C-alpha positions as CSV (number, residue, x, y, z in Angstrom):
1,M,71.2,43.6,-24.1
2,P,73.1,40.1,-23.5
3,I,71.5,38.5,-20.8
4,Q,74.6,38.9,-17.6
5,L,74.0,38.5,-13.5
6,L,72.2,41.4,-11.5
7,D,74.4,43.1,-8.8
8,N,73.0,42.3,-4.8
9,R,72.2,46.2,-4.2
10,L,69.8,45.9,-7.8
11,I,68.6,42.3,-6.7
12,S,68.2,43.9,-2.9
13,Q,66.3,47.1,-4.3
14,I,63.6,44.8,-6.6
15,A,62.8,42.1,-4.0
16,A,62.0,45.4,-1.5
17,G,59.5,46.3,-4.0
18,E,57.7,43.5,-2.8
19,V,58.2,44.0,0.9
20,V,58.4,47.9,1.9
21,E,55.9,49.1,-0.5
22,R,55.6,52.3,2.3
23,P,56.5,53.8,5.8
24,A,53.4,51.4,7.4
25,S,55.6,48.4,5.9
26,I,58.4,49.0,7.3
27,I,56.8,49.4,10.9
28,K,55.0,46.2,10.3
29,E,58.0,44.1,9.4
30,L,60.2,45.9,12.8
31,V,57.5,45.2,15.5
32,E,56.6,41.8,14.4
33,N,60.4,41.2,14.8
34,S,60.2,42.6,18.1
35,L,57.5,40.5,19.2
36,D,58.9,37.2,17.7
37,A,62.3,38.4,20.0
38,G,60.0,38.3,23.3
39,A,59.2,42.5,23.8
40,S,56.9,43.5,26.0
41,R,57.1,47.3,25.6
42,I,57.7,48.6,21.5
43,G,57.7,52.2,20.9
44,V,57.1,53.9,17.3
45,D,58.4,56.8,16.7
46,V,58.1,58.2,13.2
47,E,58.8,62.2,11.5
48,E,56.5,63.1,8.4
49,G,54.5,60.4,8.4
50,G,57.9,58.1,8.5
51,L,59.1,59.3,4.9
52,R,62.0,61.1,7.2
53,R,62.5,59.4,10.1
54,I,60.7,55.6,11.5
55,L,62.2,54.5,15.0
56,I,61.3,51.4,16.6
57,E,62.6,50.2,20.0
58,D,61.7,47.4,22.3
59,D,63.1,45.2,25.0
60,G,63.2,41.8,23.3
61,C,66.2,39.6,24.2
62,G,68.4,41.1,21.0
63,V,71.2,40.1,18.5
64,P,74.0,39.2,19.3
65,A,77.1,41.4,18.3
66,D,78.3,38.7,16.0
67,Q,75.3,38.0,14.6
68,L,74.4,41.6,13.6
69,S,75.8,41.5,10.2
70,L,73.5,38.2,9.5
71,A,71.1,40.4,10.4
72,V,70.8,42.9,7.8
73,A,71.6,40.3,5.2
74,R,69.9,39.0,2.6
75,H,67.9,35.3,3.0
76,A,68.8,34.7,6.9
77,T,66.9,34.4,9.8
78,S,67.1,32.3,13.2
79,K,63.0,31.7,12.5
80,I,63.5,28.7,10.2
81,D,66.1,26.0,8.6
82,S,64.7,23.3,7.3
83,L,61.3,22.6,5.0
84,D,59.5,21.2,7.6
85,A,59.8,24.5,10.4
86,L,58.2,26.3,7.4
87,E,55.2,23.9,7.1
88,A,54.7,24.6,11.0
89,V,56.2,28.3,11.1
90,S,54.7,30.1,14.3
91,S,56.6,33.2,14.7
92,L,55.5,36.4,12.3
93,G,58.7,36.6,10.6
94,F,60.6,33.9,8.6
95,R,62.2,35.0,5.0
96,G,64.8,37.2,6.0
97,E,64.5,39.8,4.2
98,A,62.9,42.7,6.0
99,L,66.2,44.3,7.3
100,A,68.0,43.4,4.3
101,S,64.6,45.0,2.0
102,I,65.0,48.3,4.1
103,A,68.5,48.8,4.4
104,S,68.1,48.6,0.1
105,V,66.1,51.8,0.1
106,A,66.9,53.4,3.2
107,E,69.4,54.6,5.7
108,L,69.3,51.9,8.0
109,T,71.1,51.4,12.0
110,L,70.4,48.5,13.9
111,T,71.6,48.6,17.5
112,S,71.0,45.6,19.9
113,R,72.0,44.8,23.1
114,V,71.4,41.2,24.8
115,A,71.0,40.7,28.3
116,G,74.0,40.4,29.7
117,A,76.0,41.9,27.5
118,D,78.1,45.1,28.8
119,R,77.4,47.3,25.7
120,A,75.4,47.3,22.7
121,Y,76.7,47.2,18.9
122,A,75.2,49.1,16.0
123,I,75.7,48.2,12.4
124,S,74.5,50.5,9.4
125,P,75.0,48.7,6.4
126,H,75.1,52.4,3.8
127,I,78.4,53.3,6.1
128,D,80.0,50.0,7.1
129,S,79.0,46.4,7.1
130,Q,80.7,45.8,10.5
131,P,78.8,46.3,14.1
132,R,80.7,48.6,16.0
133,P,80.3,49.6,19.9
134,A,77.3,51.6,20.8
135,A,75.0,53.0,23.8
136,G,71.9,51.5,24.2
137,A,69.4,49.6,26.9
138,P,69.2,45.5,26.4
139,G,66.9,44.8,23.6
140,T,67.1,46.2,20.1
141,R,66.8,49.6,18.3
142,V,66.1,50.3,14.5
143,E,66.5,53.2,12.7
144,V,65.3,54.2,9.0
145,R,65.4,57.5,7.5
146,E,65.5,58.9,4.2
147,L,62.4,56.6,2.8
148,F,63.7,55.7,-0.9
149,A,66.2,58.9,-1.4
150,R,67.8,57.1,-3.6
151,I,65.0,55.5,-5.7
152,P,63.1,59.1,-6.7
153,A,60.7,56.8,-9.1
154,R,59.5,55.3,-6.1
155,R,59.5,57.7,-3.8
156,K,57.2,60.4,-5.8
157,F,54.8,57.3,-6.0
158,L,54.4,58.3,-1.9
159,R,51.6,60.1,-0.1
160,A,51.3,63.3,1.3
161,P,52.7,62.5,5.4
162,A,49.5,62.9,6.5
163,T,48.1,59.9,4.8
164,E,50.8,57.6,5.6
165,F,50.7,58.1,8.9
166,K,46.9,57.2,8.4
167,H,48.4,53.7,6.7
168,I,51.0,53.8,9.9
169,R,48.1,54.0,12.2
170,H,46.3,51.2,10.7
171,A,49.5,48.9,10.9
172,F,49.9,49.9,14.4
173,N,46.3,48.8,15.5
174,Q,46.5,46.0,13.7
175,L,49.7,44.6,15.8
176,A,48.2,46.2,19.1
177,L,45.4,44.2,18.7
178,S,47.6,40.6,17.4
179,R,48.9,40.7,21.4
180,F,47.6,42.0,24.5
181,D,50.3,41.4,26.6
182,V,52.5,44.0,24.8
183,G,52.6,47.4,25.6
184,F,52.3,50.0,22.6
185,T,53.6,53.6,22.1
186,L,52.9,55.6,18.8
187,R,54.8,59.1,18.5
188,H,54.3,61.3,15.1
189,G,56.8,64.1,15.0
190,G,56.9,64.3,18.7
191,V,53.7,63.9,20.0
192,E,52.3,60.9,21.6
193,S,49.0,59.8,19.5
194,A,48.6,56.0,21.7
195,A,49.5,54.5,24.3
196,L,48.1,51.2,25.5
197,A,49.2,49.5,28.4
198,A,50.0,45.3,28.2
199,C,46.4,44.1,28.9
200,S,46.1,41.5,31.8
201,N,42.7,40.3,31.7
202,D,39.5,40.1,29.2
203,D,38.2,43.9,30.4
204,N,41.7,45.1,29.6
205,R,41.5,43.0,26.4
206,K,37.8,44.8,25.5
207,Q,39.0,47.9,26.4
208,R,42.2,48.0,24.0
209,A,39.5,47.0,21.0
210,A,37.4,49.6,21.8
211,H,39.9,52.1,21.6
212,V,41.0,51.0,18.1
213,L,37.6,51.0,16.5
214,G,35.6,53.1,18.9
215,R,34.3,53.9,22.1
216,E,30.6,52.9,21.0
217,F,32.0,49.8,19.8
218,D,32.2,48.6,23.4
219,D,28.2,49.2,23.6
220,H,28.1,46.8,20.5
221,A,30.5,44.3,20.9
222,V,29.6,39.8,21.7
223,A,31.8,38.3,22.6
224,V,32.5,34.9,20.3
225,D,34.5,31.9,21.7
226,E,33.8,28.5,19.5
227,S,35.8,25.9,19.1
228,A,35.2,22.6,16.6
229,A,37.4,20.5,14.8
230,G,40.9,21.4,16.5
231,M,40.2,25.1,15.6
232,R,39.1,27.7,18.1
233,L,37.5,31.0,17.1
234,T,37.7,34.0,20.0
235,G,37.3,37.8,19.7
236,W,34.4,40.3,19.3
237,I,31.6,40.9,16.4
238,A,29.6,44.1,16.5
239,T,26.1,43.7,16.8
240,P,24.2,45.1,13.8
241,G,24.1,48.6,15.0
242,F,27.1,49.0,15.0
243,S,27.6,48.8,10.6
244,R,30.2,51.3,8.6
245,G,29.8,52.3,5.3
246,Q,33.2,50.9,4.5
247,A,35.3,47.5,5.8
248,D,37.2,49.6,7.8
249,R,36.4,48.5,11.3
250,Q,37.5,44.6,10.5
251,Y,40.2,43.3,11.9
252,S,40.9,39.5,11.5
253,F,44.2,37.1,12.9
254,V,45.7,33.7,12.6
255,N,47.5,32.4,15.1
256,G,48.2,36.0,16.4
257,R,49.1,37.3,12.5
258,P,47.2,39.8,11.5
259,I,45.5,38.7,7.8
260,R,43.2,39.6,4.8
261,D,41.8,36.4,3.6
262,K,38.7,36.3,1.1
263,V,37.5,33.0,2.9
264,F,38.0,34.4,6.2
265,N,36.1,37.7,5.8
266,H,33.3,35.9,3.5
267,A,32.4,33.8,6.7
268,V,31.9,36.4,8.7
269,R,30.1,38.4,5.9
270,L,27.7,35.6,5.2
271,A,26.4,34.7,8.9
272,Y,25.3,39.0,8.6
273,R,23.8,38.2,5.2
274,D,20.2,38.5,6.4
275,L,21.3,41.6,9.2
276,L,22.8,43.8,6.7
277,H,22.2,44.9,3.1
278,N,23.2,47.3,0.8
279,Q,26.6,48.0,1.3
280,R,26.8,48.2,4.9
281,H,30.0,46.2,6.8
282,P,29.9,44.6,10.2
283,A,32.9,45.5,12.8
284,Y,34.8,42.8,14.4
285,V,38.2,41.7,16.0
286,L,38.4,38.1,15.5
287,Y,41.2,35.7,16.4
288,L,41.4,32.0,14.6
289,T,43.8,29.6,16.1
290,L,44.6,26.2,14.5
291,D,47.4,24.4,13.6
292,P,50.1,25.9,11.9
293,R,50.6,22.9,9.1
294,Q,47.1,23.8,8.5
295,V,47.8,27.3,6.8
296,D,49.7,28.1,4.4
297,V,51.5,31.9,5.3
298,N,54.0,32.3,2.9
299,A,51.7,32.9,0.1
300,H,53.4,36.4,-0.3
301,P,56.3,38.4,0.5
302,A,54.1,40.8,3.1
303,K,52.8,37.6,4.8
304,A,49.8,39.4,5.3
305,E,47.4,37.0,2.7
306,V,47.4,32.7,3.8
307,R,46.1,29.9,2.1
308,F,43.9,27.4,4.3
309,R,45.1,23.7,3.2
310,Q,41.0,22.8,4.2
311,S,39.7,26.6,3.5
312,R,36.6,24.8,3.0
313,L,36.4,23.5,6.9
314,V,37.2,27.4,8.1
315,H,34.8,29.3,6.3
316,D,32.0,26.9,7.8
317,F,33.4,26.7,11.4
318,V,34.1,31.0,11.5
319,F,30.4,31.5,9.6
320,R,29.1,29.2,12.0
321,S,30.8,30.6,15.3
322,V,29.7,34.4,14.2
323,S,25.8,33.0,13.3
324,R,25.9,31.5,16.3
325,A,27.1,34.5,18.3
326,L,24.3,36.9,16.5
327,A,21.8,34.6,16.6
328,A,22.0,34.5,20.3
329,V,21.9,38.1,20.4
330,E,18.8,38.3,17.9
331,A,17.2,35.8,19.7
332,R,17.0,37.4,23.1
333,P,14.6,40.9,21.7
334,H,12.9,39.8,24.9
335,E,15.7,41.0,26.9
336,A,15.7,45.2,27.6
337,R,17.3,47.7,24.6
338,T,17.3,49.9,27.4
339,V,18.0,53.6,26.7
340,D,19.5,55.6,29.6
341,L,17.5,58.6,29.8
342,T,20.5,59.7,31.4
343,A,23.4,58.9,29.7
344,T,25.2,61.5,26.9
345,P,22.5,62.5,24.2
346,G,23.1,60.7,21.3
347,R,24.0,56.9,23.2
348,V,22.2,54.5,23.0
349,K,23.5,51.2,24.8
350,E,21.9,47.7,23.7
351,S,22.4,45.4,26.8
352,A,22.5,42.2,27.5
353,H,22.1,42.0,30.8
354,S,18.6,43.6,31.7
355,R,16.2,41.2,33.1
356,P,14.3,39.6,30.7
357,M,10.6,40.8,29.9
358,T,9.7,37.4,29.1
359,P,7.5,34.9,30.9
360,R,8.8,31.5,31.0
361,G,7.5,29.4,28.5
362,L,6.9,31.6,26.0
363,N,8.9,31.1,22.4
364,F,9.8,34.1,21.1
365,N,11.2,33.2,17.6
366,A,8.2,30.8,17.3
367,P,7.5,30.0,13.7
368,P,4.2,32.0,13.0
369,S,1.3,30.7,11.6
370,R,0.0,33.7,9.6
371,P,-1.2,34.7,6.5
372,G,1.3,35.1,3.8
373,V,3.6,38.7,3.5
374,T,1.4,40.3,0.7
375,E,-1.7,39.7,3.1
376,T,-0.1,41.1,6.3
377,A,1.6,43.6,4.2
378,A,-2.2,44.3,3.5
379,S,-3.7,44.1,6.7
380,Y,-1.8,47.3,7.9
381,R,-4.6,49.9,6.4
382,F,-2.8,52.8,6.7
383,Q,-4.0,56.6,7.3
384,Q,-2.8,59.5,5.2
385,P,-2.1,62.2,7.4
386,P,-4.4,64.6,8.5
387,S,-4.3,68.5,6.1
388,P,-3.2,70.9,7.8
389,S,-6.2,72.6,8.6
390,A,-7.6,69.6,9.8
391,S,-4.6,69.8,12.7
392,A,-5.0,73.4,13.4
393,A,-8.5,72.5,14.8
394,S,-7.0,69.5,16.2
395,A,-4.9,71.8,18.1
396,A,-7.6,73.7,19.4
397,T,-10.0,70.7,19.7
398,P,-9.5,67.5,22.1
399,R,-9.7,64.6,19.6
400,V,-12.3,61.7,20.4
401,S,-11.2,59.1,19.7
402,N,-13.1,57.1,16.6
403,E,-11.9,53.4,17.6
404,P,-14.4,50.5,19.5
405,D,-13.7,50.5,23.1
406,A,-12.6,47.1,22.6
407,V,-9.3,48.3,20.6
408,R,-8.7,51.9,22.9
409,Q,-8.3,49.1,25.7
410,H,-6.9,46.8,24.6
411,A,-3.1,48.0,25.5
412,S,-4.5,47.1,29.2
413,E,-5.7,43.8,28.5
414,P,-4.0,40.5,29.2
415,A,-2.3,38.7,26.8
416,N,-3.9,35.0,27.9
417,E,-5.4,33.5,30.6
418,A,-2.4,34.0,33.0
419,G,-2.5,37.6,33.0
420,E,0.9,37.8,31.2
421,T,2.0,41.0,28.8
422,P,3.4,40.2,25.8
423,P,7.1,40.8,25.4
424,L,6.6,43.7,23.1
425,G,3.4,45.0,25.3
426,Y,0.7,46.6,23.8
427,A,0.4,49.9,22.0
428,I,-0.7,53.3,23.8
429,G,-0.4,55.8,20.8
430,Q,2.3,56.9,18.0
431,L,4.8,59.9,18.0
432,H,5.6,62.3,15.0
433,D,3.7,58.7,12.9
434,I,7.1,57.5,12.9
435,Y,7.5,55.3,16.5
436,I,5.3,53.2,18.0
437,L,4.8,53.6,21.4
438,A,3.6,50.4,23.7
439,Q,3.9,49.7,27.4
440,N,4.9,46.4,29.0
441,A,5.1,44.7,32.4
442,E,8.8,46.4,32.4
443,G,8.2,49.6,31.3
444,L,8.0,51.6,28.2
445,V,9.2,50.3,24.4
446,L,9.6,52.4,21.7
447,V,9.5,50.7,18.3
448,D,10.2,52.0,14.9
449,M,7.5,50.9,12.5
450,H,9.5,51.3,9.4
451,A,12.6,49.3,10.5
452,A,9.7,47.0,12.6
453,H,7.7,46.3,9.3
454,E,10.8,46.0,6.8
455,R,12.1,43.0,8.8
456,V,9.0,41.6,9.3
457,L,8.4,41.7,5.2
458,Y,11.9,40.5,5.0
459,E,11.6,37.5,6.9
460,Q,8.0,36.5,5.3
461,L,9.7,37.4,2.2
462,K,12.3,34.8,2.2
463,A,9.9,32.2,4.1
464,E,7.7,32.3,0.9
465,F,11.1,32.5,-1.7
466,S,12.1,29.3,-0.2
467,A,8.8,28.1,-0.8
468,G,7.9,29.3,-3.9
469,R,5.2,31.4,-3.5
470,I,6.0,34.9,-3.4
471,Q,3.1,35.9,-5.6
472,C,3.3,37.9,-9.0
473,K,0.5,40.5,-10.2
474,R,0.3,40.4,-14.1
475,L,0.0,43.9,-15.0
476,L,-3.0,45.2,-17.1
477,V,-0.6,47.0,-19.4
478,P,2.8,45.9,-20.2
479,E,5.7,48.1,-19.3
480,S,8.7,48.8,-21.4
481,L,12.2,49.2,-19.9
482,S,15.4,50.4,-21.8
483,L,18.3,48.8,-20.8
484,S,21.6,47.9,-21.6
485,E,22.8,45.2,-23.8
486,S,24.2,43.0,-21.1
487,E,20.9,43.8,-19.4
488,A,18.9,42.5,-22.0
489,A,20.9,39.6,-22.3
490,M,20.9,38.5,-18.7
491,V,17.0,38.8,-18.8
492,E,16.7,36.3,-21.4
493,N,18.7,34.1,-19.8
494,R,18.0,34.5,-16.1
495,A,14.4,34.4,-16.4
496,D,13.8,31.8,-13.9
497,V,15.8,33.3,-11.1
498,L,13.5,37.0,-11.8
499,A,10.1,34.7,-12.0
500,E,11.4,33.6,-8.2
501,V,11.4,36.7,-6.8
502,G,8.0,37.9,-8.6
503,F,9.1,39.8,-11.7
504,E,8.0,38.5,-14.9
505,L,10.0,40.1,-17.9
506,D,10.6,39.2,-21.7
507,R,13.6,40.6,-23.8
508,S,11.4,42.6,-26.7
509,G,14.8,44.2,-28.1
510,P,18.2,44.5,-28.5
511,T,18.3,46.9,-25.6
512,S,14.8,46.4,-24.3
513,A,12.6,44.0,-22.1
514,M,8.8,44.0,-21.0
515,L,7.9,43.8,-17.9
516,R,4.7,42.3,-17.4
517,G,3.9,41.2,-13.9
518,V,5.5,42.6,-10.6
519,P,5.6,41.1,-7.3
520,A,2.0,41.2,-6.0
521,L,4.0,43.0,-2.8
522,L,4.9,46.1,-5.1
523,A,1.9,46.1,-7.0
524,D,1.1,49.7,-5.6
525,R,4.9,50.7,-5.4
526,D,7.3,52.5,-7.9
527,Y,8.1,48.7,-9.1
528,L,9.6,49.9,-11.9
529,A,12.9,51.2,-10.2
530,V,12.8,48.2,-8.3
531,A,12.4,46.2,-11.4
532,R,15.3,48.2,-12.8
533,D,17.5,47.5,-9.0
534,V,17.1,43.9,-9.5
535,I,18.3,43.6,-13.2
536,A,21.1,45.9,-12.4
537,E,21.8,43.9,-9.5
538,L,21.8,40.4,-11.2
539,D,23.3,42.1,-14.0
540,G,26.3,43.4,-12.3
541,G,27.1,40.4,-9.8
542,P,29.4,37.6,-10.0
543,R,27.3,34.2,-11.3
544,G,28.3,31.5,-8.9
545,A,25.7,30.0,-6.7
546,D,26.6,32.0,-3.6
547,A,26.1,35.2,-5.3
548,V,23.5,34.5,-6.7
549,R,21.9,34.0,-3.4
550,D,23.6,37.1,-1.9
551,I,22.1,39.1,-4.5
552,L,18.7,37.5,-3.9
553,D,19.0,38.2,-0.6
554,D,19.9,41.7,-1.2
555,I,16.3,42.0,-3.4
556,L,14.1,40.7,-1.5
557,A,15.6,42.8,1.7
558,D,15.0,45.9,-1.2
559,M,11.3,45.0,-1.8
560,G,10.9,44.7,1.8
561,C,11.8,48.1,2.8
562,K,10.1,49.3,-0.4
563,A,7.3,48.2,0.6
564,A,7.4,48.8,4.3
565,V,5.4,51.4,6.1
566,K,7.1,54.9,5.5
567,A,7.3,57.5,8.3
568,G,4.3,59.9,8.2
569,R,1.9,56.9,8.2
570,R,-0.7,57.4,11.4
571,L,-1.9,53.7,12.4
572,T,-4.8,52.6,14.3
573,L,-4.0,51.0,17.9
574,A,-5.1,47.6,16.3
575,E,-2.6,48.1,13.6
576,M,0.2,49.2,15.7
577,N,-0.3,45.9,17.9
578,A,-0.8,43.8,14.8
579,L,3.0,44.6,14.3
580,L,4.1,44.8,17.5
581,R,2.6,40.7,17.5
582,D,4.3,39.9,14.3
583,M,7.8,41.0,15.2
584,E,7.3,38.7,18.7
585,H,7.1,36.2,16.1
586,T,9.5,37.1,13.7
587,D,13.5,36.2,13.6
588,R,15.9,38.9,14.0
589,A,13.1,41.5,15.0
590,G,15.8,43.7,16.6
591,H,16.9,45.2,13.5
592,C,15.7,46.1,10.3
593,N,17.7,44.9,7.0
594,H,20.4,47.6,6.9
595,G,21.3,47.2,10.6
596,R,19.6,49.6,12.7
597,P,17.6,48.6,15.7
598,S,13.9,48.4,15.5
599,W,13.3,49.1,19.0
600,V,14.1,50.0,22.3
601,S,12.9,50.0,25.9
602,V,13.2,52.0,28.7
603,D,12.4,50.8,32.0
604,R,10.6,51.6,35.3
605,A,14.0,52.6,37.0
606,G,14.7,54.5,34.3
607,L,11.6,57.0,34.1
608,D,12.1,57.1,38.0
609,R,15.7,58.2,36.9
610,L,14.1,60.6,34.8
611,F,11.3,62.5,37.0
612,M,13.5,62.1,40.2
613,R,11.0,59.9,41.9
614,G,11.8,58.1,45.6
615,Q,15.0,60.8,45.5
């Protein structure tokens, strides 16, 4: 076939493939136009997941009748007029492709009326290229019908209406979070799915964020507001207790534009590195504001990807801002994570405004001066649960404690000469061999012993890893591991990395290795399973320095989890109190390595309400 020029319609249909992927893409482009037009109210109405019909209405400035033809032409825009304007663009749209691309793959009707005009005008490129008088209120109305009807090959790749509406809802949520000063409504098949009024204060904004991310997000949200180097980061991040199994509650914006950016997302993920492991994802709504000239929004036709001119500076700023917000929460473990016993079951609110339980001058996160992680783990001499026969006997006969009097009275003894009680108090018992019950100055403290011990061991492992002091215990009889060829090669090439976390491994064949030493912490655990997990993570992960550090952190977290006390173990009061004291000197003791809370408290007022005392 000889070289020939393509006709304009075919060119538009090819270009539309980059702009219009599915109905959600159309809604994103049209709502962004409405926002650029200064709309204060935007309505979205779809039928059959947008496959049959999409309608966008706004009360913006409108398009004059003599410019309607240009509005649906390719590469026609009112947003920029020069390269300088492109480099400093602040509007959401600027490429001049959206309406033309949509008109090339669907039936589009654009109706608009400017303020002060006596009537509206409409244009339908698939019928006529000239505007015609029409009825309409001030603002703009765009109707799109029969998407990809004339391109069957494209239409067959669309999903079921329910799936397409799910994508529409996500795009709608992104846009609703990008502008709190605008009211949004969404209807599907004539049924209203969302109605969001314009927000006038911070409480309303947070309520809108909670409406999008879920009601529980409001209970776990932590405000972020940091400024540096001409940048500002605002919004909310969720505490690790609201972590997700997938990254479906992450919304990031740059200068009001919804984005997907690896630099931004990695910075946030890095801030949560010590709090979330094993494929858990944080939830957040974050807004980055900076000079428009410092970010290139013209990286992709869909405008969802951006390029920062100083990506390292942006990464460090976002990382430090989120880290400070998380540290501020984790540094307040003495503030009651209060359980409202009269609230709906299953909902625990972490309060950041409760009265502090820590006496002044007590550094809750002071560096510990205690034995290493192996000695600490061994110091908890766990007792096996009694046999069923012993349990039956104890049910009939009250059990008499064999603990010394000093230990049994330890729960009521003062922490120091001033008679002050430690923040987490003293243990008074164990519930179902899972939870530690402790009494402090404010009321009752409930500790998940596995989650708490897991965090203590992980933080100590990190300290020992940084100092190169993770102890390795050699095996009397080396164990043989069957590996893949790539894993065996990794063992040979990364023996130094494995040694840093306490594993002594040598390649013994094309697909095998000999395990000669294991971390002392895991000597009496299933170290073979942990060794295989470590090898698989190092073999399958990226090779960058940061990536290896992330993998090693995950390995240390898994080691802490495997070695931590498990549910069903019975502790003595001395062991319980030892764990409480360790928690008080451990960073981020409020959550385990997987984001679960490690302790909550019930204050005296809550207990009084439960038993209706004073009523």
